[in-house]
C-alpha positions as a printed NumPy array, in Angstrom:
array([[ 94.401, 130.653, 129.346],
       [ 96.144, 127.959, 131.407],
       [ 96.538, 124.623, 129.667],
       [ 95.45 , 122.087, 132.237],
       [ 97.315, 118.8  , 132.375],
       [ 95.583, 116.865, 135.164],
       [ 92.19 , 116.388, 136.79 ],
       [ 92.184, 115.096, 140.362],
       [ 89.237, 113.646, 142.268],
       [ 88.528, 113.143, 145.935],
       [ 87.162, 109.666, 146.661],
       [ 84.431, 109.728, 149.333],
       [ 81.81 , 112.313, 148.434],
       [ 83.04 , 112.745, 144.849],
       [ 83.866, 109.463, 143.079],
       [ 81.744, 107.576, 145.603],
       [ 79.021, 108.499, 148.052],
       [ 80.11 , 109.715, 151.478],
       [ 79.466, 106.617, 153.58 ],
       [ 80.774, 107.865, 156.94 ],
       [ 77.372, 107.568, 158.618],
       [ 76.934, 104.067, 157.198],
       [ 80.364, 103.033, 158.462],
       [ 79.527, 104.421, 161.888],
       [ 76.242, 102.527, 161.828],
       [ 78.01 ,  99.275, 160.989],
       [ 80.751,  99.756, 163.597],
       [ 78.361, 100.826, 166.362],
       [ 76.225,  97.746, 165.749],
       [ 79.267,  95.455, 165.898],
       [ 80.532,  97.159, 169.065],
       [ 77.11 ,  97.144, 170.71 ],
       [ 76.811, 100.893, 171.308],
       [ 74.76 , 103.774, 169.929],
       [ 76.099, 105.477, 166.825],
       [ 75.703, 108.875, 168.487],
       [ 77.98 , 107.669, 171.301],
       [ 80.598, 106.295, 168.929],
       [ 81.002, 109.216, 166.514],
       [ 82.566, 111.876, 168.813],
       [ 85.051, 109.368, 170.258],
       [ 85.817, 108.044, 166.768],
       [ 86.556, 111.59 , 165.59 ],
       [ 88.788, 112.201, 168.62 ],
       [ 91.006, 109.18 , 167.912],
       [ 90.818, 109.153, 164.115],
       [ 93.705, 111.407, 163.019],
       [ 96.56 , 108.983, 163.734],
       [ 94.641, 106.16 , 162.07 ],
       [ 93.918, 108.345, 159.037],
       [ 97.574, 109.236, 158.487],
       [ 98.738, 105.673, 159.07 ],
       [100.763, 106.101, 162.26 ],
       [ 98.716, 103.489, 164.151],
       [ 97.165, 100.218, 163.015],
       [ 93.442,  99.585, 163.024],
       [ 93.492,  97.318, 166.095],
       [ 95.368,  99.944, 168.122],
       [ 92.849, 102.543, 166.973],
       [ 89.914, 100.46 , 168.206],
       [ 91.822,  99.551, 171.388],
       [ 92.198, 103.205, 172.387],
       [ 88.68 , 104.119, 171.325],
       [ 87.049, 101.197, 173.133],
       [ 89.083, 101.804, 176.276],
       [ 87.672, 105.331, 176.428],
       [ 84.156, 104.018, 175.877],
       [ 84.594, 101.205, 178.405],
       [ 83.699,  98.446, 175.95 ],
       [ 85.486,  95.426, 174.512],
       [ 87.462,  96.036, 171.278],
       [ 86.771,  93.936, 168.178],
       [ 88.856,  90.819, 167.688],
       [ 92.361,  91.609, 166.445],
       [ 91.805,  89.528, 163.306],
       [ 88.876,  91.704, 162.184],
       [ 88.815,  94.953, 160.243],
       [ 85.547,  96.719, 160.977],
       [ 86.416,  99.432, 158.462],
       [ 86.994,  96.938, 155.64 ],
       [ 83.879,  94.983, 156.602],
       [ 81.848,  98.181, 156.521],
       [ 83.226,  99.143, 153.097],
       [ 82.333,  95.7  , 151.734],
       [ 78.822,  96.186, 153.101],
       [ 77.948,  99.81 , 152.304],
       [ 80.251, 101.18 , 149.548],
       [ 78.303, 103.172, 146.938],
       [ 80.1  , 104.323, 143.766],
       [ 78.855, 107.422, 141.957],
       [ 78.475, 105.922, 138.502],
       [ 78.04 , 109.151, 136.552],
       [ 81.215, 110.651, 138.035],
       [ 83.132, 107.46 , 137.317],
       [ 81.861, 107.559, 133.725],
       [ 83.186, 111.113, 133.502],
       [ 86.53 , 109.911, 134.862],
       [ 86.753, 107.255, 132.158],
       [ 85.941, 109.878, 129.547],
       [ 88.822, 112.067, 130.742],
       [ 91.137, 109.066, 130.703],
       [ 90.548, 108.711, 126.954],
       [ 92.161, 112.132, 126.449],
       [ 95.769, 113.247, 126.904],
       [ 94.865, 114.695, 130.325],
       [ 96.241, 112.884, 133.374],
       [ 93.948, 111.84 , 136.217],
       [ 94.638, 111.592, 139.933],
       [ 93.017, 110.567, 143.186],
       [ 93.629, 112.501, 146.419],
       [ 91.867, 111.033, 149.425],
       [ 91.914, 110.932, 153.194],
       [ 91.509, 107.205, 153.781],
       [ 92.619, 104.673, 156.388],
       [ 94.713, 101.702, 155.276],
       [ 91.78 ,  99.23 , 155.336],
       [ 89.878, 101.6  , 153.027],
       [ 92.919, 101.814, 150.76 ],
       [ 93.104,  98.016, 150.594],
       [ 89.426,  97.95 , 149.612],
       [ 90.195, 100.443, 146.847],
       [ 93.039,  98.405, 145.384],
       [ 91.258,  95.069, 145.859],
       [ 87.869,  96.086, 144.543],
       [ 87.997,  99.039, 142.161],
       [ 91.323, 100.674, 141.362],
       [ 90.519, 102.574, 138.168],
       [ 93.672, 103.531, 136.317],
       [ 94.936, 106.852, 137.651],
       [ 98.241, 108.485, 136.809],
       [ 98.695, 109.353, 140.487],
       [ 97.038, 108.03 , 143.641],
       [ 97.679, 109.729, 146.997],
       [ 96.067, 108.385, 150.167],
       [ 96.599, 110.068, 153.538],
       [ 97.424, 106.834, 155.355],
       [100.122, 106.005, 152.789],
       [101.913, 109.362, 152.944],
       [101.517, 110.339, 156.615],
       [ 99.568, 113.548, 156.078],
       [ 95.968, 114.462, 155.306],
       [ 93.928, 117.224, 153.729],
       [ 93.882, 120.148, 154.253],
       [ 97.561, 119.995, 155.311],
       [ 99.757, 121.632, 152.687],
       [102.214, 118.748, 152.408],
       [ 99.673, 116.347, 150.88 ],
       [ 99.162, 118.747, 147.957],
       [102.945, 118.934, 147.481],
       [103.015, 115.141, 147.249],
       [100.191, 115.146, 144.702],
       [101.953, 117.695, 142.492],
       [105.204, 115.729, 142.659],
       [103.427, 112.476, 141.761],
       [101.761, 114.074, 138.735],
       [104.882, 115.944, 137.633],
       [102.998, 119.129, 136.774],
       [102.624, 122.629, 138.189],
       [ 99.865, 123.26 , 140.774],
       [ 98.079, 125.691, 138.448],
       [ 97.877, 122.955, 135.788],
       [ 95.628, 120.809, 138.024],
       [ 91.843, 120.865, 138.397],
       [ 90.722, 119.309, 141.694],
       [ 87.219, 118.269, 142.806],
       [ 86.482, 117.771, 146.513],
       [ 83.367, 117.906, 148.686],
       [ 84.876, 119.766, 151.663],
       [ 85.417, 123.511, 151.563],
       [ 88.517, 123.424, 153.803],
       [ 90.223, 121.078, 151.342],
       [ 89.269, 123.317, 148.43 ],
       [ 90.592, 126.438, 150.149],
       [ 93.883, 124.73 , 151.014],
       [ 94.306, 123.511, 147.434],
       [ 93.632, 127.013, 146.102],
       [ 96.216, 128.485, 148.484],
       [ 98.712, 126.033, 147.018],
       [ 97.863, 127.211, 143.492],
       [ 95.578, 124.383, 142.379],
       [ 92.345, 125.213, 140.537],
       [ 89.936, 123.618, 143.002],
       [ 86.151, 123.3  , 143.073],
       [ 83.721, 122.178, 145.748],
       [ 81.679, 120.127, 143.303],
       [ 80.305, 116.612, 143.741],
       [ 77.972, 115.988, 140.793],
       [ 79.024, 114.869, 137.322],
       [ 77.026, 117.477, 135.391],
       [ 78.671, 120.357, 137.264],
       [ 82.108, 118.802, 136.805],
       [ 81.47 , 118.413, 133.1  ],
       [ 80.618, 122.115, 132.746],
       [ 83.911, 123.047, 134.41 ],
       [ 85.886, 120.607, 132.26 ],
       [ 84.297, 121.889, 129.055],
       [ 84.988, 125.512, 130.039],
       [ 88.57 , 124.5  , 130.837],
       [ 88.989, 122.931, 127.356],
       [ 89.514, 119.463, 128.782],
       [ 86.312, 117.977, 127.363],
       [ 84.232, 119.081, 124.394]])
């Protein structure tokens, strides 16, 4: 049986609730448009923002130009404001994380997150991980293969020595192709069962 050396968590949807709809609700209200109008245009422009190649103001500038509306003031971060307003941690999963951190097993965070979200993470929560990899900090996002290479390098272990929890099947499949033991699991009780079976927790 493989001796696992690290457990890695996704952020939104795993360690915290998926708040995408809440963020869209906040942003649409601030921009004065319907959420249903904003979401498809947001998705269209989001990739470069997610991997950190454009700043938030430039993201909103392009998006708002397409929608024919005024962008938010350059001094504002709608994403950070939304996180401050609607962020919802998953307490039972975070308790499980702290339990793992009391063992010899390393822990990691692998998340697609824009730079304002990353700043919220480091300003507000920042539990002690052995490795933290955010898409906007490394210029690539899940399920691209390179982000898993970066994770493995940061942890200093082999892919097959990592257990990874994520809420999106495409990210799980990509991690498995890279050799990581990955599970589409979002609830603490299911994670615990896997960690006990894997001899990480008793």
